[in-house]
N, C-alpha and C positions, 0 to 999 in steps of 0.2 A: 795440510791437505784437506780437501773439501769433499765430503760425501764419498763417492765411490772412486775417487782418483787413485791410481795405482802408484806405488812408490817408484817402480821401474816400468814405464810404459814400453810396449813393444815397438819395434822399428817399422812395422807395417800397420796401416790403418785398420785392417780387419782384425788385428790382434790387439786387445786392450792392455795386455800385460805380457811380460816376457815369460817364456816357458822355462822348464827346468834346465835345459841345455845351455841357453845363454846365461842363466843365473850361475850355473856351475863354472862356466867360462870366466865370468866376472870374479868369482871367488878365487879361482886359480890365479888370475892376473893380480888380484890384491895381495894374495899370499906371496907370490913371486916378487912383487914390487917392494915388499918389506924384508926380503932376503930369507924367507923361510922355504923349506922344501915342500913344493906343492903336493907331492904324493902323500904327505902326512896329514893334509887338511882337505876337507871336502864339505859339501853342504850337509850331508847326513851326519858326519862326525861332529860338526858344530851344533847341530840340532840335539844330538845325544849329550854333548858336553853341557849345554845350557840346562837341560832338564835334570841332568845328574847333579849339577851344582844346586839347583833349586831343591832337589830332594835332600841333599846333604845338609843344607842350611835349615830346612824346615821339617824334614822327616814326614812330609805330607804326600803320601803316595796318590791320594785321590786328586790333589791339585795337579800333580804330574800327569796322571791318567787323562785328565780333562785337557791339559795343554797339548798332549800328544794326539788326542782324538781317539784313544783306544777305548773299545767298548768293554773289554774284559780286563780286570785288574791283573790277572795272570800274565797277560801280554806285557803290561807295564813292568811288572816285577822281572820278567825275563829280559826285557829291553834294557833295563837299568842294571841287571846283574845283581839284584839285591840278594844277599845271602842271609842265612839264618842268624848269623852273628849280628848283622846290621839290624835285623828286626828285633832281636833281643835287647840290643843297646837302646833302641828307640823305646821299646816297651818299658825298660827299667827307668828311663828318664821321665816318663809320665807318671805322676803321682795321682792317686785317687783317694 
């Protein structure tokens, strides 16, 4: 891709990229085509899954916060469902 080209251009000339509805439709079609239940997968759940995996592998809440575009760390913590146990495990793994 070059410059500001969009991964999925829109169907109409006035629209440079697809909106959330057509994107959700694409995801539903992909999930269905590989034999999975479409009601169990969606654009938002995939977004959450990706950042949850990043958090689990790195323990870096700040990176996840930036990726999600959250302004407050509290929002990121709630979004991920980070529990006190998780925070303590991460804290114990870091040696000073």
